[in-house]
C-alpha positions as CSV (number, residue, x, y, z in Angstrom):
1,M,0.0,0.0,0.0
2,P,1.5,3.4,-1.0
3,L,2.2,6.0,1.7
4,A,-0.3,8.9,1.8
5,M,1.3,12.1,0.5
6,A,1.1,15.4,2.5
7,V,0.3,18.5,0.6
8,V,1.1,22.0,1.9
9,S,-0.4,25.1,0.4
10,A,1.6,28.2,-0.4
11,E,-0.4,30.1,2.3
12,M,0.6,27.5,4.9
13,L,4.2,27.9,4.0
14,A,3.9,31.7,4.2
15,A,2.3,31.3,7.6
16,Y,5.1,29.1,8.8
17,E,7.7,31.7,7.5
18,K,5.9,34.5,9.5
19,V,5.8,32.4,12.7
20,S,9.4,31.1,12.2
21,N,10.7,34.6,11.7
22,L,9.0,35.7,14.9
23,A,10.4,32.8,16.8
24,R,13.9,33.3,15.5
25,G,13.6,37.0,16.5
26,L,13.0,35.8,20.1
27,G,16.1,33.6,20.0
28,L,14.3,30.3,19.4
29,K,15.4,27.7,16.9
30,T,12.8,26.6,14.4
31,E,12.2,23.4,12.5
32,Y,9.6,22.7,9.9
33,E,7.7,19.4,10.0
34,V,5.0,18.3,7.6
35,V,2.6,15.9,9.2
36,P,1.4,13.3,6.8
37,P,-2.1,11.8,6.8
38,P,-3.7,10.8,9.1
39,G,-2.4,13.9,10.9
40,M,-1.0,12.4,14.0
41,V,1.4,14.8,15.6
42,D,3.4,14.6,18.9
43,L,2.1,17.6,20.9
44,N,4.2,16.9,23.9
45,R,7.2,19.1,22.9
46,T,8.6,22.3,24.3
47,N,8.0,25.5,22.4
48,L,5.8,23.8,19.9
49,I,3.7,25.8,17.4
50,V,1.2,23.9,15.3
51,V,-0.2,25.4,12.1
52,G,-3.0,23.7,10.3
53,S,-6.6,22.8,10.2
54,P,-8.2,20.4,12.7
55,R,-9.6,18.7,9.6
56,I,-6.1,17.7,8.6
57,L,-4.8,17.3,12.2
58,P,-7.6,15.4,14.0
59,F,-5.6,14.8,17.2
60,V,-5.1,18.6,17.5
61,G,-8.8,19.0,17.0
62,Q,-9.4,16.7,20.0
63,V,-7.2,18.9,22.2
64,L,-8.8,22.0,20.8
65,A,-12.1,20.7,22.2
66,S,-10.7,21.6,25.6
67,D,-11.1,25.3,24.8
68,A,-14.4,26.1,26.5
69,K,-14.4,29.6,25.0
70,L,-13.7,29.2,21.2
71,G,-13.3,26.5,18.7
72,F,-14.3,24.9,15.4
73,G,-17.5,23.3,14.4
74,K,-18.5,21.3,11.4
75,D,-21.8,20.5,9.7
76,D,-23.2,20.0,6.2
77,G,-22.1,23.5,5.4
78,G,-18.5,22.8,6.2
79,L,-16.1,23.9,8.9
80,F,-16.8,27.1,10.9
81,L,-15.6,28.8,14.0
82,V,-17.7,29.2,17.1
83,N,-17.7,31.5,20.1
84,H,-18.9,29.1,22.9
85,Q,-19.4,32.1,25.2
86,T,-22.0,33.8,22.9
87,G,-23.1,30.9,20.7
88,E,-22.1,33.0,17.6
89,E,-20.9,31.0,14.6
90,F,-18.4,32.4,12.1
91,R,-18.7,30.9,8.6
92,S,-16.1,31.9,6.1
93,P,-17.3,34.6,3.6
94,S,-14.7,33.2,1.2
95,D,-17.1,30.3,0.6
96,K,-19.4,32.8,-1.0
97,G,-16.7,34.5,-3.1
98,E,-15.8,37.3,-0.6
99,P,-12.1,37.7,0.1
100,V,-12.4,37.2,3.8
101,D,-11.6,34.2,6.0
102,Y,-11.6,33.6,9.7
103,G,-9.0,32.0,12.0
104,Y,-8.2,30.8,15.5
105,I,-5.2,31.3,17.6
106,G,-4.8,29.8,21.1
107,R,-2.4,28.3,23.6
108,L,-3.7,24.8,24.3
109,P,-2.7,22.2,26.9
110,R,-0.3,19.5,26.0
111,P,-1.8,16.0,26.3
112,D,0.9,15.0,28.8
113,G,-0.2,17.9,31.1
114,R,3.3,19.3,31.2
115,G,2.9,22.6,29.3
116,T,1.1,24.1,26.3
117,F,1.6,24.6,22.6
118,L,0.5,27.4,20.4
119,Y,-2.1,26.6,17.7
120,L,-2.9,28.6,14.6
121,A,-5.6,27.6,12.1
122,G,-8.0,29.1,9.7
123,I,-11.2,27.9,8.2
124,H,-9.2,27.9,4.9
125,A,-5.6,28.5,4.2
126,M,-6.0,32.3,3.9
127,G,-7.4,32.3,7.4
128,T,-4.4,30.5,8.7
129,L,-2.1,33.0,7.0
130,G,-4.2,35.8,8.6
131,V,-3.7,34.3,12.0
132,A,0.1,34.3,11.5
133,Q,-0.1,37.9,10.3
134,Y,-2.1,38.8,13.4
135,L,0.5,37.2,15.6
136,E,3.2,39.1,13.8
137,D,1.4,42.4,14.1
138,H,0.3,41.9,17.8
139,L,2.9,39.7,19.5
140,D,3.9,42.3,22.1
141,E,0.3,43.3,22.9
142,L,-0.7,39.6,23.1
143,Y,2.1,38.8,25.4
144,R,1.3,41.8,27.7
145,E,-2.3,40.5,27.9
146,V,-1.7,36.8,28.5
147,K,1.9,36.3,29.5
148,N,2.3,32.5,29.8
149,R,-1.3,31.7,30.4
150,R,-3.7,29.8,28.1
151,F,-5.8,31.9,25.8
152,S,-7.7,31.9,22.6
153,L,-8.9,34.5,20.0
154,L,-10.6,34.6,16.7
155,V,-9.6,36.9,13.8
156,A,-10.9,38.0,10.5
157,C,-8.5,38.2,7.6
158,T,-9.2,40.3,4.5
159,Y,-7.0,39.3,1.6
160,D,-6.2,40.0,-2.0
161,P,-7.6,37.0,-3.9
162,M,-5.2,37.4,-6.9
163,K,-2.0,37.8,-4.9
164,R,-3.2,35.5,-2.1
165,S,-1.8,38.0,0.4
166,V,-3.2,39.4,3.5
167,K,-4.5,43.0,3.3
168,K,-5.9,43.4,6.9
169,V,-6.5,41.3,10.0
170,D,-8.8,42.2,12.9
171,A,-9.8,40.5,16.1
172,L,-13.3,39.1,15.9
173,T,-13.5,38.3,19.7
174,P,-11.9,39.5,22.8
175,I,-8.8,37.6,24.0
176,Y,-10.3,34.9,26.2
177,R,-8.0,33.7,29.0
178,T,-8.1,30.4,30.7
179,E,-7.1,30.2,34.3
180,G,-3.8,28.7,35.2
181,V,-0.3,29.1,34.0
182,A,1.1,27.2,31.0
């Protein structure tokens, strides 16, 4: 039986580059790892940042379910983001041809209980790139707000559909903090 091939979009590579540049700017070494199907990734690593959809990374999706504030949902209409605090659902306008997508960023608990990892994901690839852009634009502010605590936030990303580049990123929700230190 042939091995399943992993495919990575240009937007995902661009998101990795943004996050990698930020990490190197903080003195951290970065490594790129493509997770092949079925998307099983070891989340019990120090300074781990995971970029990708819970559709592709189902184990990450299971950990994401521990976020009582924000998360992903799925129905016949596809993947969407949800604010569990308000019940509001965010379905990607790009599904209707509008150059806007939504994304999630959060610090989630490691399965081994010995720390956290940072998770970035969009409904579509442009949403993921938008989350990376938000992190790049707001890293200092985000750190001042949450320090080393768990948190999550949803963002809206407006993009240029021809260039596949981010034009603007805005927070859709407040930064939700989870009690306890990472």
